[in-house]
gemmi code that builds the backbone of each chain (N, CA, C; Angstrom):
import gemmi

chains = {
    "A": [
        ("ALA", (97.167, 135.358, 94.739), (95.941, 134.563, 94.778), (95.273, 134.615, 93.407)),
        ("GLN", (94.620, 133.518, 93.063), (93.928, 133.470, 91.790), (92.627, 134.261, 91.889)),
        ("SER", (92.350, 135.031, 90.870), (91.137, 135.854, 90.919), (90.662, 136.218, 89.530)),
        ("VAL", (89.414, 136.609, 89.480), (88.799, 137.119, 88.263), (88.142, 138.444, 88.617)),
        ("ALA", (88.342, 139.433, 87.793), (87.761, 140.747, 88.052), (86.887, 141.181, 86.888)),
        ("GLN", (85.717, 141.632, 87.208), (84.853, 142.291, 86.243), (84.722, 143.714, 86.770)),
        ("PRO", (85.488, 144.618, 86.213), (85.640, 145.944, 86.832), (84.402, 146.816, 86.804)),
        ("GLU", (83.443, 146.492, 85.963), (82.231, 147.304, 85.861), (81.041, 146.548, 86.436)),
        ("ASP", (80.370, 147.187, 87.411), (79.150, 146.573, 87.947), (78.037, 146.604, 86.916)),
        ("GLN", (78.034, 147.668, 86.110), (76.965, 147.861, 85.137), (77.521, 148.518, 83.881)),
        ("VAL", (76.990, 148.080, 82.750), (77.352, 148.674, 81.467), (76.061, 149.047, 80.750)),
        ("ASN", (76.009, 150.284, 80.293), (74.829, 150.774, 79.565), (75.211, 151.026, 78.116)),
        ("VAL", (74.410, 150.470, 77.199), (74.684, 150.607, 75.775), (73.370, 150.851, 75.048)),
        ("ALA", (73.416, 151.681, 74.042), (72.239, 151.910, 73.209), (72.083, 150.757, 72.210)),
        ("GLU", (70.851, 150.414, 71.951), (70.581, 149.335, 71.002), (71.229, 149.645, 69.661)),
        ("GLY", (71.858, 148.628, 69.071), (72.522, 148.806, 67.784), (73.985, 149.170, 67.889)),
        ("ASN", (74.398, 149.654, 69.049), (75.810, 149.987, 69.255), (76.606, 148.755, 69.653)),
        ("PRO", (77.919, 148.784, 69.444), (78.740, 147.657, 69.919), (78.823, 147.662, 71.440)),
        ("LEU", (78.975, 146.483, 72.007), (79.089, 146.389, 73.461), (80.350, 145.621, 73.844)),
        ("THR", (80.899, 145.974, 74.987), (82.039, 145.261, 75.566), (81.796, 145.096, 77.054)),
        ("VAL", (81.954, 143.890, 77.540), (81.914, 143.599, 78.967), (83.297, 143.071, 79.337)),
        ("LYS", (83.930, 143.737, 80.300), (85.333, 143.464, 80.573), (85.545, 142.384, 81.627)),
        ("CYS", (86.633, 141.638, 81.428), (87.031, 140.606, 82.378), (88.550, 140.506, 82.383)),
        ("THR", (89.151, 140.561, 83.540), (90.581, 140.314, 83.669), (90.783, 139.232, 84.712)),
        ("TYR", (91.886, 138.544, 84.593), (92.125, 137.430, 85.492), (93.553, 137.454, 86.004)),
        ("SER", (93.750, 136.770, 87.102), (95.086, 136.630, 87.675), (95.244, 135.190, 88.121)),
        ("VAL", (95.960, 134.421, 87.306), (96.223, 133.019, 87.635), (97.666, 132.711, 87.306)),
        ("SER", (98.186, 131.670, 87.885), (99.595, 131.343, 87.702), (99.846, 130.351, 86.580)),
        ("GLY", (98.827, 129.683, 86.105), (99.015, 128.693, 85.052), (98.315, 129.096, 83.780)),
        ("ASN", (98.010, 128.102, 82.958), (97.281, 128.361, 81.709), (95.784, 128.326, 82.002)),
        ("PRO", (95.108, 129.430, 81.761), (93.696, 129.476, 82.146), (92.754, 128.931, 81.078)),
        ("TYR", (91.671, 128.366, 81.548), (90.512, 128.124, 80.700), (89.510, 129.218, 81.070)),
        ("LEU", (88.955, 129.905, 80.088), (88.116, 131.073, 80.361), (86.724, 130.880, 79.805)),
        ("PHE", (85.746, 131.358, 80.535), (84.348, 131.143, 80.186), (83.558, 132.435, 80.377)),
        ("TRP", (82.506, 132.561, 79.595), (81.480, 133.568, 79.827), (80.124, 132.872, 79.933)),
        ("TYR", (79.365, 133.321, 80.943), (78.008, 132.843, 81.143), (77.085, 134.060, 81.226)),
        ("VAL", (75.819, 133.846, 80.887), (74.819, 134.906, 80.987), (73.670, 134.421, 81.866)),
        ("GLN", (73.138, 135.347, 82.646), (72.001, 135.015, 83.513), (70.874, 136.003, 83.255)),
        ("TYR", (69.752, 135.481, 82.764), (68.557, 136.301, 82.604), (67.766, 136.276, 83.902)),
        ("PRO", (66.918, 137.258, 84.134), (66.174, 137.338, 85.394), (65.431, 136.045, 85.724)),
        ("ASN", (65.580, 135.628, 86.965), (64.888, 134.445, 87.488), (65.245, 133.159, 86.744)),
        ("ARG", (66.426, 133.126, 86.165), (66.883, 131.938, 85.456), (68.284, 131.562, 85.928)),
        ("GLY", (68.677, 130.339, 85.627), (70.046, 129.922, 85.898), (71.006, 130.485, 84.864)),
        ("LEU", (72.283, 130.289, 85.101), (73.292, 130.781, 84.169), (73.306, 129.910, 82.912)),
        ("GLN", (73.586, 130.564, 81.782), (73.709, 129.842, 80.515), (75.094, 130.074, 79.943)),
        ("PHE", (75.700, 129.020, 79.456), (77.012, 129.089, 78.845), (76.952, 129.896, 77.544)),
        ("LEU", (77.915, 130.825, 77.370), (78.003, 131.610, 76.145), (79.164, 131.160, 75.260)),
        ("LEU", (80.356, 131.092, 75.866), (81.532, 130.713, 75.100), (82.683, 130.395, 76.031)),
        ("LYS", (83.713, 129.783, 75.456), (84.885, 129.427, 76.253), (86.144, 129.541, 75.406)),
        ("TYR", (87.248, 129.793, 76.092), (88.574, 129.737, 75.478), (89.379, 128.675, 76.219)),
        ("ILE", (89.868, 127.708, 75.441), (90.732, 126.683, 76.024), (92.142, 126.860, 75.467)),
        ("THR", (92.238, 126.886, 74.156), (93.514, 127.068, 73.489), (93.227, 127.424, 72.035)),
        ("GLY", (94.251, 127.856, 71.323), (94.051, 128.116, 69.905), (93.786, 129.567, 69.604)),
        ("ASP", (92.896, 129.802, 68.654), (92.581, 131.145, 68.191), (92.141, 132.026, 69.352)),
        ("ASN", (92.730, 133.213, 69.435), (92.415, 134.100, 70.561), (91.010, 134.675, 70.487)),
        ("LEU", (90.405, 134.680, 69.316), (89.046, 135.199, 69.159), (88.088, 134.017, 69.151)),
        ("VAL", (87.212, 134.026, 70.118), (86.279, 132.913, 70.276), (84.871, 133.402, 69.988)),
        ("LYS", (84.157, 132.651, 69.182), (82.771, 133.006, 68.890), (81.834, 132.107, 69.689)),
        ("GLY", (80.728, 132.713, 70.154), (79.810, 131.952, 70.974), (78.368, 132.132, 70.559)),
        ("SER", (77.492, 131.902, 71.531), (76.057, 131.959, 71.268), (75.574, 133.396, 71.138)),
        ("TYR", (74.450, 133.551, 70.473), (73.718, 134.832, 70.373), (74.561, 135.952, 69.768)),
        ("GLY", (75.545, 135.619, 68.954), (76.356, 136.622, 68.291), (77.477, 137.204, 69.125)),
        ("PHE", (77.691, 136.663, 70.303), (78.767, 137.150, 71.160), (80.105, 136.536, 70.773)),
        ("GLU", (81.150, 137.269, 71.059), (82.507, 136.788, 70.888), (83.374, 137.351, 72.001)),
        ("ALA", (84.516, 136.737, 72.201), (85.432, 137.219, 73.236), (86.853, 137.043, 72.736)),
        ("GLU", (87.701, 137.962, 73.174), (89.095, 137.922, 72.755), (89.998, 137.660, 73.930)),
        ("PHE", (90.771, 136.604, 73.834), (91.751, 136.261, 74.858), (93.020, 137.054, 74.586)),
        ("ASN", (93.465, 137.797, 75.587), (94.689, 138.578, 75.461), (95.614, 138.176, 76.609)),
        ("LYS", (96.611, 137.369, 76.281), (97.471, 136.821, 77.337), (98.321, 137.900, 77.998)),
        ("SER", (98.810, 138.834, 77.217), (99.687, 139.857, 77.787), (98.928, 140.783, 78.736)),
        ("GLN", (97.673, 141.029, 78.433), (96.859, 141.880, 79.303), (96.016, 141.075, 80.272)),
        ("THR", (96.149, 139.774, 80.233), (95.347, 138.845, 81.067), (93.882, 139.250, 81.055)),
        ("SER", (93.358, 139.392, 79.846), (91.965, 139.807, 79.725), (91.198, 138.861, 78.818)),
        ("PHE", (89.908, 138.890, 78.979), (89.017, 138.054, 78.167), (87.693, 138.812, 78.062)),
        ("HIS", (87.706, 139.887, 77.292), (86.542, 140.767, 77.195), (85.484, 140.184, 76.258)),
        ("LEU", (84.257, 140.334, 76.659), (83.110, 139.872, 75.868), (82.634, 141.004, 74.972)),
        ("LYS", (82.339, 140.663, 73.718), (81.960, 141.715, 72.771), (80.808, 141.260, 71.889)),
        ("LYS", (80.115, 142.275, 71.366), (79.082, 142.011, 70.369), (79.008, 143.235, 69.477)),
        ("PRO", (78.987, 143.078, 68.168), (79.041, 144.240, 67.272), (77.818, 145.143, 67.352)),
        ("SER", (76.643, 144.545, 67.587), (75.415, 145.329, 67.584), (74.495, 144.803, 68.680)),
        ("ALA", (74.297, 145.622, 69.705), (73.543, 145.163, 70.869), (72.046, 145.134, 70.593)),
        ("LEU", (71.392, 144.156, 71.234), (69.944, 144.048, 71.204), (69.390, 144.288, 72.600)),
        ("VAL", (68.165, 144.784, 72.667), (67.541, 144.983, 73.984), (67.485, 143.659, 74.748)),
        ("SER", (67.301, 142.578, 74.020), (67.206, 141.259, 74.640), (68.540, 140.759, 75.206)),
        ("ASP", (69.625, 141.472, 74.925), (70.925, 141.118, 75.521), (71.029, 141.600, 76.967)),
        ("SER", (70.088, 142.399, 77.404), (70.116, 142.890, 78.779), (70.037, 141.722, 79.754)),
        ("ALA", (71.039, 141.602, 80.582), (71.149, 140.461, 81.495), (72.377, 140.667, 82.379)),
        ("LEU", (72.644, 139.671, 83.202), (73.830, 139.669, 84.060), (74.859, 138.721, 83.439)),
        ("TYR", (76.079, 139.207, 83.281), (77.112, 138.433, 82.608), (78.236, 138.101, 83.583)),
        ("PHE", (78.629, 136.824, 83.574), (79.677, 136.346, 84.467), (80.850, 135.804, 83.667)),
        ("CYS", (82.024, 136.214, 84.077), (83.265, 135.651, 83.558), (83.779, 134.641, 84.584)),
        ("ALA", (84.381, 133.553, 84.113), (84.918, 132.541, 85.020), (86.213, 131.987, 84.449)),
        ("VAL", (87.101, 131.553, 85.319), (88.391, 131.003, 84.886), (88.686, 129.727, 85.644)),
        ("LYS", (89.333, 128.809, 84.971), (89.747, 127.555, 85.596), (91.176, 127.249, 85.182)),
        ("LEU", (91.910, 126.742, 86.144), (93.231, 126.247, 85.823), (93.122, 124.791, 85.416)),
        ("ASP", (94.018, 124.377, 84.558), (94.011, 122.991, 84.107), (94.140, 122.022, 85.269)),
        ("SER", (94.868, 122.465, 86.295), (95.145, 121.573, 87.421), (94.064, 121.613, 88.482)),
        ("ASN", (93.061, 122.415, 88.261), (92.044, 122.628, 89.295), (90.686, 122.208, 88.775)),
        ("TYR", (89.909, 121.601, 89.644), (88.590, 121.182, 89.202), (87.613, 122.341, 89.081)),
        ("GLN", (87.863, 123.408, 89.804), (86.800, 124.391, 89.997), (86.987, 125.662, 89.208)),
        ("LEU", (85.867, 126.357, 89.061), (85.848, 127.653, 88.404), (85.975, 128.765, 89.441)),
        ("ILE", (86.679, 129.803, 89.054), (86.716, 131.031, 89.845), (85.836, 132.027, 89.111)),
        ("TRP", (84.853, 132.574, 89.805), (83.858, 133.414, 89.152), (84.103, 134.893, 89.423)),
        ("GLY", (83.826, 135.708, 88.416), (83.772, 137.141, 88.625), (82.472, 137.505, 89.325)),
        ("ALA", (82.383, 138.764, 89.722), (81.219, 139.231, 90.490), (80.003, 139.484, 89.609)),
        ("GLY", (80.211, 139.502, 88.313), (79.096, 139.740, 87.399), (79.002, 141.197, 86.980)),
        ("THR", (78.551, 141.397, 85.747), (78.314, 142.735, 85.200), (76.903, 142.782, 84.655)),
        ("LYS", (76.159, 143.784, 85.112), (74.802, 143.949, 84.609), (74.857, 144.752, 83.325)),
        ("LEU", (74.356, 144.171, 82.260), (74.339, 144.840, 80.955), (72.931, 145.334, 80.676)),
        ("ILE", (72.828, 146.629, 80.427), (71.533, 147.223, 80.117), (71.603, 147.803, 78.720)),
        ("ILE", (70.722, 147.322, 77.856), (70.648, 147.821, 76.480), (69.389, 148.664, 76.358)),
        ("LYS", (69.580, 149.919, 76.004), (68.443, 150.844, 75.943), (67.990, 151.023, 74.500)),
        ("PRO", (66.659, 150.997, 74.290), (66.133, 151.123, 72.919), (66.463, 152.493, 72.318)),
    ],
    "B": [
        ("ASP", (65.905, 125.350, 77.537), (65.836, 124.445, 78.685), (67.171, 123.706, 78.838)),
        ("SER", (67.776, 123.865, 80.020), (69.102, 123.286, 80.241), (69.055, 121.790, 80.466)),
        ("GLY", (67.901, 121.258, 80.827), (67.799, 119.841, 81.165), (68.049, 119.544, 82.625)),
        ("VAL", (68.410, 120.573, 83.400), (68.630, 120.415, 84.840), (67.368, 120.866, 85.563)),
        ("THR", (66.862, 120.006, 86.424), (65.613, 120.302, 87.128), (65.871, 120.492, 88.611)),
        ("GLN", (65.380, 121.602, 89.124), (65.514, 121.875, 90.554), (64.129, 122.048, 91.169)),
        ("THR", (63.964, 121.436, 92.329), (62.721, 121.606, 93.066), (63.024, 121.816, 94.548)),
        ("PRO", (62.197, 122.579, 95.259), (61.116, 123.407, 94.717), (61.676, 124.691, 94.093)),
        ("LYS", (60.831, 125.456, 93.471), (61.280, 126.732, 92.889), (61.412, 127.790, 93.969)),
        ("HIS", (60.486, 127.743, 94.917), (60.506, 128.700, 96.014), (60.327, 127.960, 97.323)),
        ("LEU", (60.942, 128.493, 98.362), (60.840, 127.888, 99.679), (60.897, 129.013, 100.705)),
        ("ILE", (59.892, 129.067, 101.557), (59.886, 130.055, 102.629), (59.831, 129.288, 103.937)),
        ("THR", (60.750, 129.586, 104.832), (60.807, 128.864, 106.083), (61.312, 129.782, 107.180)),
        ("ALA", (61.277, 129.285, 108.380), (61.666, 130.117, 109.528), (63.084, 129.796, 109.978)),
        ("THR", (63.656, 130.712, 110.720), (64.987, 130.484, 111.272), (64.977, 129.242, 112.150)),
        ("GLY", (66.078, 128.521, 112.104), (66.219, 127.316, 112.892), (65.728, 126.051, 112.220)),
        ("GLN", (65.016, 126.212, 111.133), (64.450, 125.052, 110.438), (65.481, 124.392, 109.524)),
        ("ARG", (65.040, 123.256, 108.964), (65.872, 122.497, 108.024), (65.101, 122.307, 106.727)),
        ("VAL", (65.806, 122.439, 105.596), (65.164, 122.232, 104.303), (66.060, 121.366, 103.420)),
        ("THR", (65.424, 120.777, 102.426), (66.146, 119.962, 101.447), (65.820, 120.452, 100.049)),
        ("LEU", (66.864, 120.749, 99.301), (66.717, 121.162, 97.913), (67.135, 119.998, 97.022)),
        ("ARG", (66.405, 119.828, 95.937), (66.651, 118.672, 95.092), (67.058, 119.090, 93.681)),
        ("CYS", (67.931, 118.283, 93.086), (68.426, 118.572, 91.743), (68.506, 117.288, 90.933)),
        ("SER", (67.954, 117.328, 89.734), (68.127, 116.233, 88.772), (69.006, 116.747, 87.649)),
        ("PRO", (70.161, 116.148, 87.454), (71.078, 116.653, 86.429), (70.580, 116.329, 85.023)),
        ("ARG", (71.218, 116.959, 84.062), (70.940, 116.672, 82.667), (71.258, 115.212, 82.378)),
        ("SER", (70.465, 114.617, 81.510), (70.666, 113.213, 81.192), (72.093, 112.961, 80.710)),
        ("GLY", (72.752, 112.003, 81.324), (74.116, 111.657, 80.942), (75.203, 112.373, 81.709)),
        ("ASP", (74.845, 113.429, 82.431), (75.849, 114.162, 83.205), (76.105, 113.460, 84.528)),
        ("LEU", (77.370, 113.321, 84.873), (77.743, 112.626, 86.107), (78.099, 113.578, 87.241)),
        ("SER", (78.437, 114.803, 86.901), (78.823, 115.784, 87.923), (77.650, 116.688, 88.260)),
        ("VAL", (77.536, 116.965, 89.554), (76.559, 117.935, 90.031), (77.290, 118.949, 90.910)),
        ("TYR", (76.992, 120.207, 90.683), (77.587, 121.297, 91.447), (76.462, 122.064, 92.133)),
        ("TRP", (76.728, 122.533, 93.326), (75.790, 123.406, 94.026), (76.430, 124.776, 94.228)),
        ("TYR", (75.629, 125.807, 93.933), (76.064, 127.179, 94.098), (75.028, 127.950, 94.901)),
        ("GLN", (75.524, 128.942, 95.626), (74.656, 129.889, 96.319), (74.858, 131.261, 95.694)),
        ("GLN", (73.755, 131.926, 95.371), (73.862, 133.277, 94.823), (73.088, 134.240, 95.704)),
        ("SER", (73.806, 135.182, 96.273), (73.162, 136.217, 97.064), (73.609, 137.569, 96.555)),
        ("LEU", (72.854, 138.599, 96.926), (73.138, 139.933, 96.401), (74.497, 140.440, 96.867)),
        ("ASP", (74.826, 140.159, 98.127), (76.072, 140.734, 98.661), (77.298, 139.867, 98.438)),
        ("GLN", (77.109, 138.586, 98.141), (78.274, 137.700, 98.002), (78.445, 137.123, 96.611)),
        ("GLY", (77.551, 137.455, 95.708), (77.702, 136.943, 94.358), (77.483, 135.448, 94.297)),
        ("LEU", (78.164, 134.810, 93.334), (78.012, 133.377, 93.092), (79.078, 132.626, 93.874)),
        ("GLN", (78.641, 131.811, 94.828), (79.565, 131.074, 95.671), (79.435, 129.574, 95.408)),
        ("PHE", (80.550, 128.943, 95.105), (80.560, 127.501, 94.910), (80.467, 126.801, 96.260)),
        ("LEU", (79.577, 125.852, 96.366), (79.410, 125.133, 97.620), (80.096, 123.770, 97.592)),
        ("ILE", (79.689, 122.924, 96.639), (80.192, 121.552, 96.639), (79.940, 120.906, 95.291)),
        ("GLN", (80.773, 119.918, 94.960), (80.634, 119.168, 93.726), (80.635, 117.681, 94.022)),
        ("TYR", (79.771, 116.968, 93.339), (79.766, 115.513, 93.380), (79.979, 114.976, 91.972)),
        ("TYR", (80.673, 113.867, 91.896), (80.883, 113.196, 90.623), (80.569, 111.722, 90.808)),
        ("ASN", (79.579, 111.263, 90.109), (79.190, 109.855, 90.127), (79.038, 109.324, 91.549)),
        ("GLY", (78.433, 110.108, 92.379), (78.119, 109.684, 93.732), (79.140, 110.040, 94.792)),
        ("GLU", (80.293, 110.525, 94.358), (81.340, 110.839, 95.340), (81.616, 112.341, 95.383)),
        ("GLU", (81.912, 112.819, 96.563), (82.279, 114.221, 96.693), (83.599, 114.460, 95.989)),
        ("ARG", (83.641, 115.483, 95.127), (84.836, 115.767, 94.342), (85.548, 117.035, 94.815)),
        ("ALA", (84.774, 118.033, 95.156), (85.391, 119.285, 95.585), (84.445, 120.015, 96.520)),
        ("LYS", (85.053, 120.758, 97.431), (84.266, 121.482, 98.403), (84.673, 122.944, 98.352)),
        ("GLY", (83.676, 123.794, 98.387), (83.953, 125.231, 98.376), (83.569, 125.840, 99.705)),
        ("ASN", (82.877, 126.953, 99.634), (82.525, 127.696, 100.849), (81.248, 127.174, 101.478)),
        ("ILE", (81.205, 125.911, 101.747), (79.983, 125.321, 102.307), (80.060, 125.301, 103.820)),
        ("LEU", (79.007, 125.796, 104.450), (78.955, 125.845, 105.901), (78.770, 124.446, 106.476)),
        ("GLU", (79.174, 124.277, 107.706), (79.007, 122.955, 108.360), (77.542, 122.607, 108.543)),
        ("ARG", (76.680, 123.628, 108.580), (75.234, 123.395, 108.710), (74.626, 122.868, 107.400)),
        ("PHE", (75.396, 122.911, 106.350), (74.920, 122.463, 105.046), (75.574, 121.132, 104.704)),
        ("SER", (74.831, 120.283, 104.040), (75.407, 119.026, 103.559), (74.729, 118.648, 102.261)),
        ("ALA", (75.370, 117.778, 101.524), (74.808, 117.357, 100.243), (75.153, 115.903, 100.001)),
        ("GLN", (74.456, 115.315, 99.065), (74.800, 113.977, 98.618), (74.282, 113.779, 97.205)),
        ("GLN", (74.895, 112.816, 96.533), (74.442, 112.436, 95.202), (74.085, 110.959, 95.260)),
        ("PHE", (72.934, 110.643, 94.777), (72.392, 109.293, 94.884), (72.771, 108.443, 93.657)),
        ("PRO", (72.566, 107.130, 93.750), (72.924, 106.255, 92.618), (72.268, 106.644, 91.303)),
        ("ASP", (71.081, 107.225, 91.357), (70.447, 107.645, 90.100), (70.955, 109.021, 89.642)),
        ("LEU", (71.941, 109.542, 90.339), (72.678, 110.771, 90.050), (71.958, 112.047, 90.468)),
        ("HIS", (70.735, 111.959, 90.958), (70.150, 113.185, 91.473), (70.859, 113.560, 92.768)),
        ("SER", (70.738, 114.812, 93.121), (71.464, 115.303, 94.291), (70.516, 116.095, 95.187)),
        ("GLU", (70.849, 116.108, 96.456), (70.096, 116.893, 97.422), (71.059, 117.741, 98.252)),
        ("LEU", (70.633, 118.956, 98.505), (71.383, 119.875, 99.366), (70.532, 120.107, 100.607)),
        ("ASN", (71.082, 119.774, 101.756), (70.383, 119.917, 103.015), (70.928, 121.124, 103.773)),
        ("LEU", (70.026, 121.993, 104.159), (70.403, 123.199, 104.896), (69.711, 123.137, 106.255)),
        ("SER", (70.471, 123.205, 107.327), (69.869, 123.078, 108.649), (70.189, 124.294, 109.506)),
        ("SER", (69.482, 124.380, 110.632), (69.646, 125.512, 111.565), (69.688, 126.821, 110.795)),
        ("LEU", (68.694, 127.008, 109.961), (68.709, 128.118, 109.016), (68.750, 129.473, 109.717)),
        ("GLU", (69.503, 130.374, 109.094), (69.636, 131.744, 109.573), (69.127, 132.685, 108.489)),
        ("LEU", (68.824, 133.921, 108.897), (68.329, 134.897, 107.936), (69.297, 135.053, 106.760)),
        ("GLY", (70.577, 134.986, 107.057), (71.598, 135.165, 106.028), (71.684, 134.041, 105.017)),
        ("ASP", (70.966, 132.967, 105.264), (70.963, 131.861, 104.299), (69.979, 132.114, 103.159)),
        ("SER", (69.194, 133.166, 103.276), (68.265, 133.512, 102.204), (69.059, 133.831, 100.945)),
        ("ALA", (68.754, 133.104, 99.886), (69.528, 133.245, 98.642), (68.886, 132.378, 97.575)),
        ("LEU", (69.459, 132.486, 96.381), (69.137, 131.561, 95.302), (70.148, 130.440, 95.333)),
        ("TYR", (69.677, 129.219, 95.290), (70.577, 128.070, 95.272), (70.451, 127.391, 93.914)),
        ("PHE", (71.584, 127.317, 93.238), (71.609, 126.718, 91.909), (72.314, 125.384, 91.929)),
        ("CYS", (71.811, 124.512, 91.112), (72.469, 123.262, 90.807), (72.919, 123.334, 89.354)),
        ("ALA", (74.071, 122.788, 89.083), (74.560, 122.694, 87.712), (75.093, 121.298, 87.484)),
        ("SER", (75.112, 120.881, 86.231), (75.664, 119.562, 85.936), (76.579, 119.621, 84.732)),
        ("SER", (77.450, 118.641, 84.638), (78.336, 118.510, 83.484), (78.685, 117.040, 83.305)),
        ("PRO", (79.177, 116.691, 82.115), (79.437, 115.272, 81.852), (80.585, 114.683, 82.679)),
        ("SER", (81.622, 115.503, 82.932), (82.813, 114.953, 83.583), (83.036, 115.625, 84.926)),
        ("ASP", (84.133, 115.263, 85.568), (84.452, 115.874, 86.864), (85.296, 117.130, 86.692)),
        ("ARG", (85.651, 117.447, 85.462), (86.387, 118.674, 85.206), (85.432, 119.694, 84.628)),
        ("VAL", (85.830, 120.941, 84.649), (84.913, 121.984, 84.163), (85.316, 122.482, 82.782)),
        ("ASN", (86.048, 121.671, 82.007), (86.362, 122.058, 80.643), (85.114, 122.179, 79.798)),
        ("SER", (84.187, 121.292, 80.076), (82.923, 121.359, 79.347), (81.987, 122.306, 80.092)),
        ("PRO", (81.080, 122.934, 79.361), (80.196, 123.910, 80.011), (79.340, 123.296, 81.110)),
        ("LEU", (79.047, 124.102, 82.101), (78.102, 123.715, 83.129), (76.703, 124.070, 82.661)),
        ("HIS", (75.760, 123.207, 82.982), (74.360, 123.449, 82.650), (73.622, 123.690, 83.960)),
        ("PHE", (73.039, 124.869, 84.090), (72.419, 125.287, 85.332), (70.917, 125.076, 85.308)),
        ("GLY", (70.388, 124.699, 86.474), (68.966, 124.740, 86.671), (68.508, 126.166, 86.926)),
        ("ASN", (67.206, 126.337, 87.091), (66.661, 127.672, 87.312), (66.682, 128.098, 88.769)),
        ("GLY", (67.153, 127.221, 89.621), (67.391, 127.603, 91.001), (66.213, 127.400, 91.931)),
        ("THR", (66.532, 127.389, 93.210), (65.530, 127.404, 94.281), (65.744, 128.678, 95.074)),
        ("ARG", (64.706, 129.477, 95.168), (64.814, 130.710, 95.954), (64.382, 130.414, 97.380)),
        ("LEU", (65.336, 130.521, 98.279), (65.079, 130.257, 99.694), (64.939, 131.566, 100.444)),
        ("THR", (63.850, 131.702, 101.154), (63.626, 132.861, 102.006), (63.484, 132.376, 103.436)),
        ("VAL", (64.348, 132.859, 104.299), (64.309, 132.501, 105.718), (63.774, 133.699, 106.487)),
        ("THR", (62.703, 133.501, 107.212), (62.061, 134.634, 107.931), (62.218, 134.492, 109.441)),
    ],
}
model = gemmi.Model(1)
for chain_id, residues in chains.items():
    chain = gemmi.Chain(chain_id)
    for i, (resn, *xyz) in enumerate(residues, 1):
        res = gemmi.Residue()
        res.name, res.seqid = resn, gemmi.SeqId(i, " ")
        for name, pos in zip(("N", "CA", "C"), xyz):
            atom = gemmi.Atom()
            atom.name, atom.element = name, gemmi.Element(name[0])
            atom.pos, atom.b_iso = gemmi.Position(*pos), 0.0
            res.add_atom(atom)
        chain.add_residue(res)
    model.add_chain(chain)
structure = gemmi.Structure()
structure.add_model(model)
structure.setup_entities()
């Protein structure tokens, strides 16, 4: 079955340190991969996507993600965390042949001053 | 601001009642998606419309229905409400019927069923 896993419910990082939010997927075709962020009482906002090409994708707010086909992963990273990065992060995957996104359960990122 | 407008922001109603949630997509977007977000079930895709026609259906209950009107706004109707229907309901829009392009989400309608 096609699925997306975000293995950590919560990630705690000190401000200024690098952060990683993990995402792995299980699909049978070529995936399109996305990261979205949700701030409290707001809708989800698009951060970045991987469709094809360079495995390192840069997105909004200084975030980037690396597509690793052999490990079926698409981890979200940022070199230096800000307190304002604290939010809920969702990974999603879509197959080219499918209209819909498969969503991960979300990871709560807490950045401590 | 995503450009997607959802009304109302909050809704409190009793079990057994019916409510209508409204969504205006971003200007130029033809697709509208409805999602339910609850604490125990995460983000659940309900239904998608593209240019007035139903395109895809997810985990939408038979008590729920939706439509997209000629002006592209959409409404989600929830009937015979149960306590478990309490959740955040999001609308999202995109230019095409595929999800290659990013989805733009509204700020949601928080439904509380008492």
